C-alpha positions in Angstrom: 49.2 -47.2 -70.2 47.9 -48.8 -73.4 50.4 -47.2 -75.8 53.4 -48.3 -73.6 52.1 -51.8 -73.4 51.6 -51.9 -77.1 55.1 -50.6 -77.7 56.5 -53.2 -75.3 54.6 -56.1 -76.9 55.6 -54.9 -80.4 59.2 -54.7 -79.4 59.1 -58.2 -77.9 57.5 -59.8 -80.9 59.9 -58.1 -83.3 62.8 -59.3 -81.2 61.5 -62.8 -81.3 60.9 -62.7 -85.1 64.4 -61.3 -85.7 65.9 -64.0 -83.5 64.4 -66.8 -85.6 65.3 -65.2 -88.9 68.9 -64.7 -87.7 69.3 -68.5 -87.6 69.6 -68.2 -91.4 72.6 -67.0 -93.3 73.4 -63.3 -93.2 72.1 -62.6 -96.7 68.9 -64.5 -96.2 68.3 -62.7 -92.9 68.7 -59.3 -94.5 66.3 -60.3 -97.3 63.6 -61.7 -95.1 63.8 -58.9 -92.5 63.3 -56.4 -95.4 60.7 -58.5 -97.1 58.6 -59.6 -94.1 59.2 -56.8 -91.5 60.1 -53.9 -93.7 63.4 -53.3 -91.8 66.6 -52.1 -93.4 70.1 -52.0 -92.1 73.4 -51.0 -93.8 73.4 -54.3 -95.6 69.7 -54.0 -96.3 70.2 -50.6 -98.0 72.6 -52.2 -100.5 70.0 -54.9 -101.1 67.3 -52.3 -101.7 69.5 -50.4 -104.1 70.2 -53.6 -106.1 66.5 -54.4 -106.3 65.7 -50.8 -107.3 68.2 -51.0 -110.1 66.4 -54.2 -111.2 63.2 -52.2 -111.6 61.6 -54.2 -108.8 61.7 -51.8 -105.8 58.0 -52.4 -105.2 58.7 -56.1 -104.3 60.5 -55.1 -101.1 58.1 -52.3 -100.2 55.6 -53.6 -97.6 52.3 -53.6 -99.5 49.0 -55.4 -100.1 51.0 -58.3 -101.6 52.6 -59.0 -98.2 49.4 -58.6 -96.2 47.3 -60.7 -98.6 49.9 -63.4 -98.6 49.6 -63.7 -94.8 45.7 -63.6 -95.0 45.6 -66.2 -97.8 47.9 -68.6 -95.9 46.0 -68.1 -92.7 42.5 -68.7 -94.2 43.7 -71.7 -96.2 44.8 -73.4 -93.0 42.0 -72.3 -90.6 39.1 -72.9 -93.0 39.9 -76.6 -92.7 38.9 -76.4 -89.1 36.2 -73.7 -88.9 35.1 -73.3 -92.5 35.7 -70.6 -95.1 33.2 -68.1 -93.7 34.6 -68.0 -90.2 38.2 -68.2 -91.4 37.7 -64.9 -93.3 36.4 -63.2 -90.1 39.3 -64.6 -88.1 41.8 -63.3 -90.7 40.8 -59.7 -89.9 42.5 -59.5 -86.4 45.5 -61.4 -87.8 45.8 -58.9 -90.6 45.4 -56.0 -88.2 48.0 -57.6 -85.9 50.6 -57.8 -88.7 50.1 -54.2 -89.7 50.3 -53.1 -86.0 53.6 -55.1 -85.7 55.4 -53.8 -88.8 53.9 -50.3 -88.8 50.9 -48.5 -90.3 52.5 -47.9 -93.7 50.1 -46.3 -96.3 50.0 -49.3 -98.6 49.4 -51.7 -95.7 46.7 -49.5 -94.3 45.0 -49.3 -97.7 45.0 -53.1 -98.0 43.8 -53.6 -94.4 40.9 -51.2 -94.9 39.9 -53.0 -98.1 39.9 -56.3 -96.2 37.7 -54.9 -93.5 35.3 -53.1 -95.8 34.8 -56.1 -98.2 34.1 -58.4 -95.2 31.8 -56.0 -93.3 29.8 -54.7 -96.3 28.8 -57.6 -98.6 28.0 -57.3 -102.2 30.3 -54.3 -103.0 32.1 -54.2 -106.3 35.9 -53.7 -106.3 35.5 -50.0 -107.5 33.0 -49.2 -104.7 35.3 -50.9 -102.2 38.2 -48.8 -103.4 36.1 -45.6 -103.1 35.1 -46.4 -99.5 38.6 -47.4 -98.7 39.9 -44.1 -99.9 37.3 -42.2 -97.9 38.1 -44.2 -94.7 41.8 -43.8 -95.3 41.4 -40.0 -95.7 39.4 -39.8 -92.4 41.5 -42.1 -90.2 45.0 -41.4 -91.6 44.9 -38.0 -93.3 48.7 -37.5 -93.0 49.5 -40.9 -94.4 47.2 -40.6 -97.5 49.0 -37.4 -98.6 52.4 -39.2 -98.7 54.2 -40.3 -101.9 53.9 -43.9 -100.9 50.2 -43.6 -100.7 50.1 -41.9 -104.1 52.0 -44.7 -105.7 49.9 -47.3 -103.9 46.6 -46.0 -105.1 47.8 -45.2 -108.6 49.2 -48.7 -108.9 46.0 -50.3 -107.6 43.7 -48.3 -110.0 45.9 -49.3 -112.9 45.7 -52.9 -111.9 41.9 -52.8 -111.7 41.7 -51.1 -115.1 44.2 -53.1 -117.1 45.4 -56.3 -115.4 42.9 -58.7 -117.0 43.4 -57.2 -120.5 47.2 -57.4 -120.1 46.9 -61.0 -118.8 44.9 -62.1 -121.8 47.8 -62.8 -124.2 49.6 -64.9 -121.6 46.7 -67.3 -121.1 47.8 -69.0 -124.3 50.9 -70.4 -122.6 50.3 -69.9 -118.8 47.7 -71.1 -116.3 45.0 -68.4 -115.6 46.5 -67.4 -112.2 50.0 -67.3 -113.6 48.8 -65.1 -116.5 47.0 -62.8 -114.1 50.2 -62.5 -112.0 52.2 -61.5 -115.0 49.6 -59.1 -116.2 49.3 -57.5 -112.8 53.0 -56.9 -112.4 53.3 -55.5 -115.9 50.5 -53.1 -115.4 51.9 -52.0 -112.1 55.3 -51.4 -113.7 53.7 -49.4 -116.5 51.7 -47.3 -114.0 54.7 -46.5 -111.9 56.9 -45.7 -114.8 55.8 -42.1 -115.4 55.4 -41.4 -111.7 58.9 -42.7 -111.0 60.3 -40.5 -113.8 58.5 -37.4 -112.4 59.2 -38.0 -108.7 62.6 -39.6 -108.7 64.0 -38.9 -112.2 64.7 -42.6 -112.9 62.9 -45.6 -114.2 64.4 -49.1 -114.8 62.7 -50.9 -117.7 64.5 -54.2 -116.9 61.6 -54.5 -114.4 59.2 -55.3 -117.2 61.0 -58.6 -117.7 62.1 -59.2 -114.1 59.1 -58.1 -112.0 56.8 -61.1 -112.7 59.6 -63.5 -111.9 61.0 -61.7 -108.8 57.5 -61.1 -107.5 56.8 -64.9 -107.7 60.0 -65.7 -105.8 59.1 -63.1 -103.2 55.7 -64.5 -102.7 57.2 -68.0 -102.2 59.7 -66.6 -99.8 57.0 -64.7 -97.8 54.9 -67.8 -97.5 57.9 -69.9 -96.3 59.1 -67.2 -93.9 55.7 -66.9 -92.3 55.5 -70.7 -91.7 59.1 -70.7 -90.5 58.4 -68.1 -87.9 55.7 -70.3 -86.4 57.4 -73.7 -87.1 61.2 -73.4 -87.6 61.8 -76.7 -89.3 65.1 -77.5 -90.9 63.6 -78.4 -94.3 61.9 -74.9 -94.4 65.3 -73.3 -93.5 66.9 -75.1 -96.5 64.1 -74.0 -98.8 64.4 -70.4 -97.6 68.2 -70.4 -98.2 67.7 -71.8 -101.8 64.9 -69.3 -102.6 67.0 -66.4 -101.1 70.0 -67.3 -103.3 67.6 -67.4 -106.4 66.2 -63.9 -105.4 69.7 -62.5 -105.1 70.9 -64.0 -108.3 67.9 -62.5 -110.2 68.3 -59.1 -108.6 72.1 -59.0 -109.3 71.4 -60.0 -113.0 68.8 -57.3 -113.3 70.9 -54.5 -111.7 73.8 -55.4 -114.0 71.5 -55.0 -117.1 70.0 -51.6 -116.3 70.4 -49.1 -119.1 72.0 -45.7 -118.5 69.7 -43.0 -117.2 70.8 -40.5 -119.9 68.3 -38.8 -122.3 68.7 -41.6 -124.8 68.2 -44.2 -122.1 64.9 -42.6 -121.1 63.8 -42.3 -124.8 64.7 -46.0 -125.3 62.8 -47.0 -122.2 59.8 -45.0 -123.4 60.0 -46.6 -126.8 60.2 -50.0 -125.2 57.2 -49.4 -123.0 55.0 -48.1 -125.9 56.1 -51.1 -128.1 55.2 -53.6 -125.4 51.8 -51.9 -124.8 51.1 -51.9 -128.5 52.0 -55.6 -128.8 49.9 -56.5 -125.8 46.9 -54.6 -127.2 47.3 -56.2 -130.6 47.6 -59.7 -129.0 44.5 -59.0 -127.0 42.5 -58.0 -130.0 43.6 -61.0 -132.0 42.7 -63.4 -129.2 39.2 -61.9 -128.8 38.7 -62.1 -132.5 39.9 -65.7 -132.6 37.5 -66.7 -129.8 34.6 -64.9 -131.5 35.3 -66.7 -134.8 35.5 -70.0 -132.9 32.3 -69.4 -131.1 30.5 -68.4 -134.4 31.9 -71.6 -136.0 30.7 -73.8 -133.2 27.3 -72.1 -133.3 26.9 -72.6 -137.0 27.8 -76.3 -136.6 25.2 -76.8 -133.9 22.5 -74.9 -135.8 23.2 -75.2 -139.5 21.2 -72.9 -141.8 18.0 -74.4 -143.3 17.5 -74.3 -147.0 13.9 -74.3 -148.3 
């Protein structure tokens, strides 16, 4: 039957992927199996606990970041052969195949539906796309959309759409635009998950405000290398994966060792820190806009000086 053939094919592909990843060191294998395949063993559980204490649990949770990394890598290569338009269409079965391989987790399903809707219905804004995605998710996977993982995924995405650009504005002064947007996105995601994390799990780790942008960047680099390595297991790629894995572990270990206590005072301190950073970012954003407006007015007055009769 079709389900049994799908299960057999999935099992075979996962076995092959695990076999290639197991050629790396034990710690690198644990990290990449968790990061790329969403798998966790006894060693993987300790890794997840360490990353959680670093305030970066979302980095290891299979999400749109993982799926979009695969799609971006695929389209970047294939568009050189068939063009950008056809590459986007070809990326859809690749994205579906990845989700079918690792499992239909709520965040991956949401990201997959968004990819299909944006490609099938042209001219939609991001808010309309998210609305249609939510409706499709509710109809196709009603059980999954009611889960805590789905709640966190949609809450995080809405927060990113609402505040990522504003949060990224201050960082444009000393970072390239894409780097500033990455920092702004991770900070907004951390802020959005903070109250939900406190309500649902009784814990939040503010060290993630500092560490999330860095660890997310390293994770994206690892994801890209791992995907290429699964297809072409070159020795130089293996070396780069080992180096990047050691960096990831070092950052996570440092973050977990600098986590404040979860007492009442620890929570109040975390809340004060979050509000202070929000206020500073808001102030910086206002100052930057005011500076740009003054610069524009000055350039305009120089081009069109007032005439005196």
